[in-house]
C-alpha positions in Angstrom: 180.1 50.6 -41.3 179.4 47.3 -38.9 176.9 45.9 -40.7 179.1 45.5 -43.9 182.0 44.8 -42.1 180.0 41.9 -40.4 179.4 40.3 -43.6 182.7 40.8 -45.3 183.7 38.4 -41.9 180.9 35.9 -42.9 181.9 35.8 -46.5 185.8 35.7 -45.1 184.7 32.8 -42.7 182.3 30.8 -45.1 185.3 29.7 -46.8 185.9 27.0 -43.6 184.6 23.5 -44.4 183.7 21.1 -41.8 185.9 18.6 -43.0 183.9 15.5 -42.5 181.3 17.1 -44.8 182.8 19.0 -47.1 180.1 21.9 -46.5 181.0 25.7 -45.4 180.7 26.2 -41.3 178.2 29.5 -42.4 175.9 27.0 -44.4 175.6 24.1 -42.1 175.1 26.5 -39.4 178.2 25.9 -37.1 179.5 29.4 -37.2 176.0 30.7 -35.0 177.4 34.2 -34.6 179.1 37.0 -35.9 179.2 40.4 -34.8 181.7 43.4 -34.5 182.4 46.7 -32.9 185.3 48.6 -33.1 187.8 46.9 -35.8 186.7 43.0 -33.5 185.0 40.4 -35.4 183.6 37.8 -32.2 182.9 34.8 -33.8 181.1 31.7 -32.2 181.0 28.5 -33.0 179.2 25.9 -32.0 179.6 22.2 -33.6 177.4 19.7 -34.3 178.9 17.3 -31.6 179.5 18.3 -28.3 182.9 15.4 -28.8 183.7 16.8 -32.2 188.0 16.3 -33.1 188.1 19.2 -35.8 186.5 21.9 -34.0 190.0 23.4 -32.9 190.8 23.2 -36.6 187.3 24.5 -37.7 188.1 27.8 -34.9 191.5 28.4 -35.9 191.0 28.4 -39.7 187.7 31.0 -39.1 190.2 32.9 -36.8 192.6 32.8 -39.3 190.4 34.3 -42.4 188.7 36.3 -40.5 191.8 37.7 -39.5 192.3 38.5 -43.7 188.9 41.1 -43.4 190.5 44.6 -44.1 189.4 46.9 -40.9 189.2 43.6 -38.1 192.3 45.1 -36.0 191.2 41.1 -33.5 189.2 38.1 -33.9 187.7 36.4 -30.9 186.5 33.0 -31.1 183.9 31.3 -28.9 183.3 27.6 -29.0 180.1 26.7 -27.3 178.4 22.9 -26.7 182.0 20.8 -26.7 183.4 18.8 -24.1 186.3 21.0 -24.4 185.3 24.3 -24.7 187.2 26.0 -22.4 190.6 25.1 -23.8 189.9 25.8 -27.1 188.7 28.8 -26.6 192.1 30.2 -24.1 193.7 28.2 -26.4 192.8 29.8 -30.1 192.5 33.9 -28.4 196.1 33.6 -26.7 
């Protein structure tokens, strides 16, 4: 069940596009990892630039899309490789 749910989450977040490139964050590799366990989706996002001004929007959009997936009760986003990663993670996961 977890693999099926994981695939649904990946499909859901694939609609989120990098605002500068217009390409899915899944296709660009910005969404680096998606794990699902017991209804909790953990998504790791790594922007292409450590100072990317759009990463907060990307993270928020990915979280919103993943939360729409039936069977997902909670979404935890982890931004890595960004100058403000700690602050963004705290804000996004409140």
